[in-house]
PDB file of N, CA, C and O in Angstrom:
ATOM      1  N   MET A   1     -12.483  18.968  -8.401  1.00  0.00           N
ATOM      2  CA  MET A   1     -12.739  17.645  -8.929  1.00  0.00           C
ATOM      3  C   MET A   1     -12.427  16.613  -7.842  1.00  0.00           C
ATOM      4  O   MET A   1     -11.386  16.681  -7.188  1.00  0.00           O
ATOM      5  N   VAL A   2     -13.318  15.683  -7.663  1.00  0.00           N
ATOM      6  CA  VAL A   2     -13.158  14.638  -6.662  1.00  0.00           C
ATOM      7  C   VAL A   2     -12.864  13.324  -7.381  1.00  0.00           C
ATOM      8  O   VAL A   2     -13.599  12.913  -8.279  1.00  0.00           O
ATOM      9  N   ALA A   3     -11.791  12.685  -6.975  1.00  0.00           N
ATOM     10  CA  ALA A   3     -11.433  11.386  -7.558  1.00  0.00           C
ATOM     11  C   ALA A   3     -11.867  10.298  -6.587  1.00  0.00           C
ATOM     12  O   ALA A   3     -11.470  10.299  -5.422  1.00  0.00           O
ATOM     13  N   TYR A   4     -12.676   9.378  -7.071  1.00  0.00           N
ATOM     14  CA  TYR A   4     -13.127   8.277  -6.238  1.00  0.00           C
ATOM     15  C   TYR A   4     -12.227   7.080  -6.467  1.00  0.00           C
ATOM     16  O   TYR A   4     -12.130   6.551  -7.574  1.00  0.00           O
ATOM     17  N   LEU A   5     -11.587   6.675  -5.419  1.00  0.00           N
ATOM     18  CA  LEU A   5     -10.657   5.547  -5.476  1.00  0.00           C
ATOM     19  C   LEU A   5     -11.242   4.413  -4.636  1.00  0.00           C
ATOM     20  O   LEU A   5     -10.728   4.083  -3.568  1.00  0.00           O
ATOM     21  N   ILE A   6     -12.325   3.827  -5.141  1.00  0.00           N
ATOM     22  CA  ILE A   6     -13.036   2.826  -4.349  1.00  0.00           C
ATOM     23  C   ILE A   6     -12.184   1.610  -4.033  1.00  0.00           C
ATOM     24  O   ILE A   6     -12.423   0.925  -3.039  1.00  0.00           O
ATOM     25  N   HIS A   7     -11.186   1.334  -4.877  1.00  0.00           N
ATOM     26  CA  HIS A   7     -10.338   0.174  -4.616  1.00  0.00           C
ATOM     27  C   HIS A   7      -9.568   0.297  -3.307  1.00  0.00           C
ATOM     28  O   HIS A   7      -9.116  -0.708  -2.758  1.00  0.00           O
ATOM     29  N   LEU A   8      -9.413   1.520  -2.802  1.00  0.00           N
ATOM     30  CA  LEU A   8      -8.694   1.717  -1.549  1.00  0.00           C
ATOM     31  C   LEU A   8      -9.500   1.226  -0.343  1.00  0.00           C
ATOM     32  O   LEU A   8      -8.930   0.972   0.718  1.00  0.00           O
ATOM     33  N   SER A   9     -10.806   1.091  -0.498  1.00  0.00           N
ATOM     34  CA  SER A   9     -11.634   0.634   0.621  1.00  0.00           C
ATOM     35  C   SER A   9     -12.106  -0.810   0.461  1.00  0.00           C
ATOM     36  O   SER A   9     -12.845  -1.299   1.315  1.00  0.00           O
ATOM     37  N   TRP A  10     -11.709  -1.503  -0.594  1.00  0.00           N
ATOM     38  CA  TRP A  10     -12.171  -2.871  -0.827  1.00  0.00           C
ATOM     39  C   TRP A  10     -11.798  -3.823   0.299  1.00  0.00           C
ATOM     40  O   TRP A  10     -12.567  -4.725   0.630  1.00  0.00           O
ATOM     41  N   HIS A  11     -10.633  -3.629   0.885  1.00  0.00           N
ATOM     42  CA  HIS A  11     -10.171  -4.536   1.941  1.00  0.00           C
ATOM     43  C   HIS A  11     -11.161  -4.571   3.099  1.00  0.00           C
ATOM     44  O   HIS A  11     -11.361  -5.615   3.719  1.00  0.00           O
ATOM     45  N   ASP A  12     -11.777  -3.438   3.387  1.00  0.00           N
ATOM     46  CA  ASP A  12     -12.676  -3.324   4.523  1.00  0.00           C
ATOM     47  C   ASP A  12     -14.145  -3.540   4.168  1.00  0.00           C
ATOM     48  O   ASP A  12     -15.000  -3.523   5.053  1.00  0.00           O
ATOM     49  N   THR A  13     -14.446  -3.741   2.895  1.00  0.00           N
ATOM     50  CA  THR A  13     -15.842  -3.933   2.501  1.00  0.00           C
ATOM     51  C   THR A  13     -16.285  -5.374   2.719  1.00  0.00           C
ATOM     52  O   THR A  13     -15.472  -6.273   2.934  1.00  0.00           O
ATOM     53  N   LYS A  14     -17.581  -5.559   2.657  1.00  0.00           N
ATOM     54  CA  LYS A  14     -18.161  -6.891   2.850  1.00  0.00           C
ATOM     55  C   LYS A  14     -17.702  -7.829   1.729  1.00  0.00           C
ATOM     56  O   LYS A  14     -17.610  -7.430   0.568  1.00  0.00           O
ATOM     57  N   THR A  15     -17.420  -9.070   2.094  1.00  0.00           N
ATOM     58  CA  THR A  15     -17.037 -10.086   1.115  1.00  0.00           C
ATOM     59  C   THR A  15     -18.247 -10.443   0.268  1.00  0.00           C
ATOM     60  O   THR A  15     -19.312 -10.752   0.802  1.00  0.00           O
ATOM     61  N   ILE A  16     -18.088 -10.401  -1.061  1.00  0.00           N
ATOM     62  CA  ILE A  16     -19.184 -10.718  -1.976  1.00  0.00           C
ATOM     63  C   ILE A  16     -19.455 -12.217  -1.968  1.00  0.00           C
ATOM     64  O   ILE A  16     -20.597 -12.653  -1.827  1.00  0.00           O
ATOM     65  N   LYS A  17     -18.403 -12.987  -2.120  1.00  0.00           N
ATOM     66  CA  LYS A  17     -18.483 -14.445  -2.075  1.00  0.00           C
ATOM     67  C   LYS A  17     -17.076 -14.983  -1.881  1.00  0.00           C
ATOM     68  O   LYS A  17     -16.108 -14.223  -1.847  1.00  0.00           O
ATOM     69  N   LYS A  18     -16.973 -16.276  -1.757  1.00  0.00           N
ATOM     70  CA  LYS A  18     -15.653 -16.904  -1.612  1.00  0.00           C
ATOM     71  C   LYS A  18     -15.369 -17.742  -2.842  1.00  0.00           C
ATOM     72  O   LYS A  18     -16.264 -18.358  -3.420  1.00  0.00           O
ATOM     73  N   VAL A  19     -14.103 -17.751  -3.229  1.00  0.00           N
ATOM     74  CA  VAL A  19     -13.659 -18.520  -4.389  1.00  0.00           C
ATOM     75  C   VAL A  19     -12.450 -19.357  -3.993  1.00  0.00           C
ATOM     76  O   VAL A  19     -11.687 -18.989  -3.099  1.00  0.00           O
ATOM     77  N   LYS A  20     -12.291 -20.481  -4.668  1.00  0.00           N
ATOM     78  CA  LYS A  20     -11.185 -21.392  -4.378  1.00  0.00           C
ATOM     79  C   LYS A  20     -10.191 -21.341  -5.530  1.00  0.00           C
ATOM     80  O   LYS A  20     -10.581 -21.411  -6.695  1.00  0.00           O
ATOM     81  N   CYS A  21      -8.909 -21.220  -5.203  1.00  0.00           N
ATOM     82  CA  CYS A  21      -7.858 -21.210  -6.219  1.00  0.00           C
ATOM     83  C   CYS A  21      -7.666 -22.633  -6.743  1.00  0.00           C
ATOM     84  O   CYS A  21      -7.428 -23.559  -5.967  1.00  0.00           O
ATOM     85  N   VAL A  22      -7.768 -22.803  -8.063  1.00  0.00           N
ATOM     86  CA  VAL A  22      -7.638 -24.135  -8.655  1.00  0.00           C
ATOM     87  C   VAL A  22      -6.303 -24.345  -9.367  1.00  0.00           C
ATOM     88  O   VAL A  22      -5.895 -25.484  -9.592  1.00  0.00           O
ATOM     89  N   HIS A  23      -5.625 -23.262  -9.720  1.00  0.00           N
ATOM     90  CA  HIS A  23      -4.282 -23.380 -10.293  1.00  0.00           C
ATOM     91  C   HIS A  23      -3.586 -22.021 -10.284  1.00  0.00           C
ATOM     92  O   HIS A  23      -4.225 -20.977 -10.147  1.00  0.00           O
ATOM     93  N   THR A  24      -2.279 -22.060 -10.431  1.00  0.00           N
ATOM     94  CA  THR A  24      -1.477 -20.829 -10.512  1.00  0.00           C
ATOM     95  C   THR A  24      -0.575 -20.870 -11.740  1.00  0.00           C
ATOM     96  O   THR A  24       0.503 -20.277 -11.743  1.00  0.00           O
ATOM     97  N   ASN A  25      -1.014 -21.566 -12.775  1.00  0.00           N
ATOM     98  CA  ASN A  25      -0.244 -21.701 -14.014  1.00  0.00           C
ATOM     99  C   ASN A  25      -0.451 -20.478 -14.895  1.00  0.00           C
ATOM    100  O   ASN A  25      -1.171 -20.533 -15.892  1.00  0.00           O
ATOM    101  N   ALA A  26       0.177 -19.392 -14.524  1.00  0.00           N
ATOM    102  CA  ALA A  26       0.022 -18.137 -15.256  1.00  0.00           C
ATOM    103  C   ALA A  26       0.932 -18.124 -16.467  1.00  0.00           C
ATOM    104  O   ALA A  26       2.072 -18.585 -16.405  1.00  0.00           O
ATOM    105  N   LYS A  27       0.427 -17.599 -17.563  1.00  0.00           N
ATOM    106  CA  LYS A  27       1.210 -17.496 -18.793  1.00  0.00           C
ATOM    107  C   LYS A  27       2.163 -16.316 -18.758  1.00  0.00           C
ATOM    108  O   LYS A  27       3.259 -16.374 -19.315  1.00  0.00           O
ATOM    109  N   LYS A  28       1.738 -15.240 -18.098  1.00  0.00           N
ATOM    110  CA  LYS A  28       2.504 -14.007 -18.181  1.00  0.00           C
ATOM    111  C   LYS A  28       3.025 -13.515 -16.829  1.00  0.00           C
ATOM    112  O   LYS A  28       4.123 -12.962 -16.753  1.00  0.00           O
ATOM    113  N   TYR A  29       2.254 -13.711 -15.774  1.00  0.00           N
ATOM    114  CA  TYR A  29       2.603 -13.147 -14.472  1.00  0.00           C
ATOM    115  C   TYR A  29       2.866 -14.260 -13.463  1.00  0.00           C
ATOM    116  O   TYR A  29       2.388 -15.382 -13.626  1.00  0.00           O
ATOM    117  N   MET A  30       3.634 -13.940 -12.417  1.00  0.00           N
ATOM    118  CA  MET A  30       3.904 -14.907 -11.351  1.00  0.00           C
ATOM    119  C   MET A  30       2.845 -14.730 -10.269  1.00  0.00           C
ATOM    120  O   MET A  30       2.931 -13.812  -9.453  1.00  0.00           O
ATOM    121  N   VAL A  31       1.863 -15.597 -10.264  1.00  0.00           N
ATOM    122  CA  VAL A  31       0.813 -15.513  -9.252  1.00  0.00           C
ATOM    123  C   VAL A  31       1.013 -16.515  -8.125  1.00  0.00           C
ATOM    124  O   VAL A  31       0.347 -16.431  -7.093  1.00  0.00           O
ATOM    125  N   ASN A  32       1.922 -17.461  -8.315  1.00  0.00           N
ATOM    126  CA  ASN A  32       2.146 -18.464  -7.271  1.00  0.00           C
ATOM    127  C   ASN A  32       2.798 -17.865  -6.028  1.00  0.00           C
ATOM    128  O   ASN A  32       2.866 -18.528  -4.993  1.00  0.00           O
ATOM    129  N   ASN A  33       3.274 -16.633  -6.109  1.00  0.00           N
ATOM    130  CA  ASN A  33       3.828 -15.952  -4.932  1.00  0.00           C
ATOM    131  C   ASN A  33       2.736 -15.426  -4.013  1.00  0.00           C
ATOM    132  O   ASN A  33       2.979 -15.211  -2.826  1.00  0.00           O
ATOM    133  N   VAL A  34       1.524 -15.214  -4.550  1.00  0.00           N
ATOM    134  CA  VAL A  34       0.450 -14.610  -3.765  1.00  0.00           C
ATOM    135  C   VAL A  34      -0.843 -15.424  -3.735  1.00  0.00           C
ATOM    136  O   VAL A  34      -1.794 -15.051  -3.049  1.00  0.00           O
ATOM    137  N   LEU A  35      -0.880 -16.530  -4.474  1.00  0.00           N
ATOM    138  CA  LEU A  35      -2.037 -17.425  -4.446  1.00  0.00           C
ATOM    139  C   LEU A  35      -1.569 -18.836  -4.140  1.00  0.00           C
ATOM    140  O   LEU A  35      -0.477 -19.234  -4.545  1.00  0.00           O
ATOM    141  N   THR A  36      -2.394 -19.595  -3.424  1.00  0.00           N
ATOM    142  CA  THR A  36      -2.081 -20.967  -3.076  1.00  0.00           C
ATOM    143  C   THR A  36      -3.193 -21.868  -3.608  1.00  0.00           C
ATOM    144  O   THR A  36      -4.370 -21.649  -3.321  1.00  0.00           O
ATOM    145  N   VAL A  37      -2.816 -22.873  -4.377  1.00  0.00           N
ATOM    146  CA  VAL A  37      -3.790 -23.810  -4.933  1.00  0.00           C
ATOM    147  C   VAL A  37      -4.521 -24.510  -3.784  1.00  0.00           C
ATOM    148  O   VAL A  37      -3.898 -24.988  -2.836  1.00  0.00           O
ATOM    149  N   GLY A  38      -5.851 -24.561  -3.886  1.00  0.00           N
ATOM    150  CA  GLY A  38      -6.673 -25.204  -2.867  1.00  0.00           C
ATOM    151  C   GLY A  38      -7.154 -24.271  -1.772  1.00  0.00           C
ATOM    152  O   GLY A  38      -8.049 -24.630  -1.006  1.00  0.00           O
ATOM    153  N   LYS A  39      -6.582 -23.088  -1.683  1.00  0.00           N
ATOM    154  CA  LYS A  39      -6.964 -22.137  -0.638  1.00  0.00           C
ATOM    155  C   LYS A  39      -8.218 -21.367  -1.061  1.00  0.00           C
ATOM    156  O   LYS A  39      -8.424 -21.094  -2.244  1.00  0.00           O
ATOM    157  N   ILE A  40      -9.036 -21.029  -0.091  1.00  0.00           N
ATOM    158  CA  ILE A  40     -10.256 -20.262  -0.337  1.00  0.00           C
ATOM    159  C   ILE A  40      -9.975 -18.798  -0.022  1.00  0.00           C
ATOM    160  O   ILE A  40      -9.399 -18.466   1.015  1.00  0.00           O
ATOM    161  N   TYR A  41     -10.397 -17.927  -0.944  1.00  0.00           N
ATOM    162  CA  TYR A  41     -10.142 -16.495  -0.838  1.00  0.00           C
ATOM    163  C   TYR A  41     -11.450 -15.715  -0.786  1.00  0.00           C
ATOM    164  O   TYR A  41     -12.453 -16.124  -1.370  1.00  0.00           O
ATOM    165  N   GLU A  42     -11.427 -14.588  -0.079  1.00  0.00           N
ATOM    166  CA  GLU A  42     -12.568 -13.695   0.004  1.00  0.00           C
ATOM    167  C   GLU A  42     -12.559 -12.762  -1.198  1.00  0.00           C
ATOM    168  O   GLU A  42     -11.591 -12.036  -1.423  1.00  0.00           O
ATOM    169  N   MET A  43     -13.645 -12.785  -1.973  1.00  0.00           N
ATOM    170  CA  MET A  43     -13.734 -11.914  -3.148  1.00  0.00           C
ATOM    171  C   MET A  43     -14.396 -10.603  -2.736  1.00  0.00           C
ATOM    172  O   MET A  43     -15.481 -10.599  -2.155  1.00  0.00           O
ATOM    173  N   LYS A  44     -13.734  -9.497  -3.043  1.00  0.00           N
ATOM    174  CA  LYS A  44     -14.222  -8.181  -2.671  1.00  0.00           C
ATOM    175  C   LYS A  44     -14.880  -7.442  -3.834  1.00  0.00           C
ATOM    176  O   LYS A  44     -15.720  -6.569  -3.617  1.00  0.00           O
ATOM    177  N   ASN A  45     -14.505  -7.784  -5.062  1.00  0.00           N
ATOM    178  CA  ASN A  45     -15.090  -7.146  -6.239  1.00  0.00           C
ATOM    179  C   ASN A  45     -14.885  -8.073  -7.426  1.00  0.00           C
ATOM    180  O   ASN A  45     -14.068  -8.993  -7.379  1.00  0.00           O
ATOM    181  N   GLU A  46     -15.640  -7.816  -8.493  1.00  0.00           N
ATOM    182  CA  GLU A  46     -15.583  -8.666  -9.685  1.00  0.00           C
ATOM    183  C   GLU A  46     -15.836  -7.817 -10.923  1.00  0.00           C
ATOM    184  O   GLU A  46     -16.665  -6.907 -10.913  1.00  0.00           O
ATOM    185  N   THR A  47     -15.108  -8.132 -11.987  1.00  0.00           N
ATOM    186  CA  THR A  47     -15.373  -7.544 -13.293  1.00  0.00           C
ATOM    187  C   THR A  47     -15.616  -8.701 -14.255  1.00  0.00           C
ATOM    188  O   THR A  47     -15.645  -9.860 -13.840  1.00  0.00           O
ATOM    189  N   ASP A  48     -15.789  -8.395 -15.524  1.00  0.00           N
ATOM    190  CA  ASP A  48     -15.999  -9.453 -16.507  1.00  0.00           C
ATOM    191  C   ASP A  48     -14.819 -10.414 -16.570  1.00  0.00           C
ATOM    192  O   ASP A  48     -14.998 -11.600 -16.845  1.00  0.00           O
ATOM    193  N   GLU A  49     -13.624  -9.914 -16.319  1.00  0.00           N
ATOM    194  CA  GLU A  49     -12.401 -10.691 -16.518  1.00  0.00           C
ATOM    195  C   GLU A  49     -11.667 -11.063 -15.225  1.00  0.00           C
ATOM    196  O   GLU A  49     -10.907 -12.031 -15.202  1.00  0.00           O
ATOM    197  N   PHE A  50     -11.891 -10.300 -14.154  1.00  0.00           N
ATOM    198  CA  PHE A  50     -11.083 -10.448 -12.944  1.00  0.00           C
ATOM    199  C   PHE A  50     -11.918 -10.641 -11.686  1.00  0.00           C
ATOM    200  O   PHE A  50     -13.052 -10.173 -11.586  1.00  0.00           O
ATOM    201  N   TYR A  51     -11.313 -11.356 -10.717  1.00  0.00           N
ATOM    202  CA  TYR A  51     -11.783 -11.374  -9.343  1.00  0.00           C
ATOM    203  C   TYR A  51     -10.778 -10.564  -8.544  1.00  0.00           C
ATOM    204  O   TYR A  51      -9.572 -10.682  -8.761  1.00  0.00           O
ATOM    205  N   PHE A  52     -11.258  -9.750  -7.629  1.00  0.00           N
ATOM    206  CA  PHE A  52     -10.398  -8.995  -6.729  1.00  0.00           C
ATOM    207  C   PHE A  52     -10.537  -9.641  -5.361  1.00  0.00           C
ATOM    208  O   PHE A  52     -11.586  -9.554  -4.723  1.00  0.00           O
ATOM    209  N   VAL A  53      -9.465 -10.292  -4.919  1.00  0.00           N
ATOM    210  CA  VAL A  53      -9.489 -11.074  -3.681  1.00  0.00           C
ATOM    211  C   VAL A  53      -8.392 -10.599  -2.742  1.00  0.00           C
ATOM    212  O   VAL A  53      -7.436  -9.944  -3.158  1.00  0.00           O
ATOM    213  N   ILE A  54      -8.550 -10.942  -1.465  1.00  0.00           N
ATOM    214  CA  ILE A  54      -7.461 -10.713  -0.511  1.00  0.00           C
ATOM    215  C   ILE A  54      -6.505 -11.875  -0.675  1.00  0.00           C
ATOM    216  O   ILE A  54      -6.833 -13.008  -0.324  1.00  0.00           O
ATOM    217  N   ASP A  55      -5.318 -11.600  -1.209  1.00  0.00           N
ATOM    218  CA  ASP A  55      -4.355 -12.659  -1.520  1.00  0.00           C
ATOM    219  C   ASP A  55      -3.494 -13.008  -0.307  1.00  0.00           C
ATOM    220  O   ASP A  55      -3.729 -12.513   0.795  1.00  0.00           O
ATOM    221  N   ASP A  56      -2.502 -13.858  -0.519  1.00  0.00           N
ATOM    222  CA  ASP A  56      -1.649 -14.333   0.575  1.00  0.00           C
ATOM    223  C   ASP A  56      -0.802 -13.230   1.205  1.00  0.00           C
ATOM    224  O   ASP A  56      -0.306 -13.394   2.320  1.00  0.00           O
ATOM    225  N   SER A  57      -0.631 -12.114   0.509  1.00  0.00           N
ATOM    226  CA  SER A  57       0.129 -10.992   1.070  1.00  0.00           C
ATOM    227  C   SER A  57      -0.738 -10.145   1.994  1.00  0.00           C
ATOM    228  O   SER A  57      -0.238  -9.249   2.675  1.00  0.00           O
ATOM    229  N   GLY A  58      -2.062 -10.434   2.016  1.00  0.00           N
ATOM    230  CA  GLY A  58      -2.975  -9.665   2.853  1.00  0.00           C
ATOM    231  C   GLY A  58      -3.543  -8.441   2.158  1.00  0.00           C
ATOM    232  O   GLY A  58      -4.291  -7.669   2.758  1.00  0.00           O
ATOM    233  N   LYS A  59      -3.189  -8.264   0.894  1.00  0.00           N
ATOM    234  CA  LYS A  59      -3.669  -7.113   0.126  1.00  0.00           C
ATOM    235  C   LYS A  59      -4.703  -7.579  -0.897  1.00  0.00           C
ATOM    236  O   LYS A  59      -4.777  -8.762  -1.228  1.00  0.00           O
ATOM    237  N   VAL A  60      -5.494  -6.637  -1.387  1.00  0.00           N
ATOM    238  CA  VAL A  60      -6.460  -6.959  -2.426  1.00  0.00           C
ATOM    239  C   VAL A  60      -5.742  -6.911  -3.768  1.00  0.00           C
ATOM    240  O   VAL A  60      -5.123  -5.908  -4.124  1.00  0.00           O
ATOM    241  N   GLY A  61      -5.835  -8.009  -4.502  1.00  0.00           N
ATOM    242  CA  GLY A  61      -5.219  -8.091  -5.825  1.00  0.00           C
ATOM    243  C   GLY A  61      -6.232  -8.558  -6.844  1.00  0.00           C
ATOM    244  O   GLY A  61      -7.166  -9.286  -6.510  1.00  0.00           O
ATOM    245  N   GLY A  62      -6.052  -8.144  -8.084  1.00  0.00           N
ATOM    246  CA  GLY A  62      -6.936  -8.556  -9.168  1.00  0.00           C
ATOM    247  C   GLY A  62      -6.304  -9.700  -9.944  1.00  0.00           C
ATOM    248  O   GLY A  62      -5.158  -9.602 -10.382  1.00  0.00           O
ATOM    249  N   PHE A  63      -7.053 -10.786 -10.113  1.00  0.00           N
ATOM    250  CA  PHE A  63      -6.549 -11.975 -10.784  1.00  0.00           C
ATOM    251  C   PHE A  63      -7.574 -12.465 -11.793  1.00  0.00           C
ATOM    252  O   PHE A  63      -8.780 -12.325 -11.587  1.00  0.00           O
ATOM    253  N   TYR A  64      -7.081 -13.045 -12.893  1.00  0.00           N
ATOM    254  CA  TYR A  64      -7.983 -13.617 -13.896  1.00  0.00           C
ATOM    255  C   TYR A  64      -8.876 -14.659 -13.236  1.00  0.00           C
ATOM    256  O   TYR A  64      -8.441 -15.388 -12.345  1.00  0.00           O
ATOM    257  N   LYS A  65     -10.111 -14.723 -13.673  1.00  0.00           N
ATOM    258  CA  LYS A  65     -11.079 -15.654 -13.111  1.00  0.00           C
ATOM    259  C   LYS A  65     -10.678 -17.104 -13.316  1.00  0.00           C
ATOM    260  O   LYS A  65     -11.104 -17.981 -12.564  1.00  0.00           O
ATOM    261  N   GLU A  66      -9.863 -17.360 -14.326  1.00  0.00           N
ATOM    262  CA  GLU A  66      -9.478 -18.744 -14.636  1.00  0.00           C
ATOM    263  C   GLU A  66      -8.718 -19.426 -13.501  1.00  0.00           C
ATOM    264  O   GLU A  66      -8.638 -20.655 -13.473  1.00  0.00           O
ATOM    265  N   TYR A  67      -8.160 -18.661 -12.568  1.00  0.00           N
ATOM    266  CA  TYR A  67      -7.423 -19.248 -11.460  1.00  0.00           C
ATOM    267  C   TYR A  67      -8.337 -19.780 -10.351  1.00  0.00           C
ATOM    268  O   TYR A  67      -7.861 -20.428  -9.419  1.00  0.00           O
ATOM    269  N   PHE A  68      -9.644 -19.512 -10.445  1.00  0.00           N
ATOM    270  CA  PHE A  68     -10.562 -19.805  -9.354  1.00  0.00           C
ATOM    271  C   PHE A  68     -11.789 -20.579  -9.821  1.00  0.00           C
ATOM    272  O   PHE A  68     -12.115 -20.640 -11.007  1.00  0.00           O
ATOM    273  N   GLU A  69     -12.453 -21.168  -8.826  1.00  0.00           N
ATOM    274  CA  GLU A  69     -13.792 -21.706  -9.035  1.00  0.00           C
ATOM    275  C   GLU A  69     -14.650 -21.177  -7.878  1.00  0.00           C
ATOM    276  O   GLU A  69     -14.178 -21.022  -6.752  1.00  0.00           O
ATOM    277  N   GLU A  70     -15.898 -20.911  -8.182  1.00  0.00           N
ATOM    278  CA  GLU A  70     -16.812 -20.431  -7.152  1.00  0.00           C
ATOM    279  C   GLU A  70     -17.194 -21.586  -6.238  1.00  0.00           C
ATOM    280  O   GLU A  70     -17.363 -22.721  -6.685  1.00  0.00           O
ATOM    281  N   ILE A  71     -17.327 -21.282  -4.962  1.00  0.00           N
ATOM    282  CA  ILE A  71     -17.727 -22.335  -4.002  1.00  0.00           C
ATOM    283  C   ILE A  71     -19.048 -21.970  -3.358  1.00  0.00           C
ATOM    284  O   ILE A  71     -19.557 -22.720  -2.525  1.00  0.00           O
TER     285      ILE A  71
END
């Protein structure tokens, strides 16, 4: 059985688009440690609910779309 872990290669894949962080007012999680309001991030993948971007730590993280606006 082969397990495909595509998320491991997202960092090196082509950027789909760029998004701008508009707030870090998270209800449940602390996102202000890895996102900066006003900063533009490279989006590597997208689902119905999340954008997967290279965050301030340099890693790909999944964040609710509400934190961003498309540019």
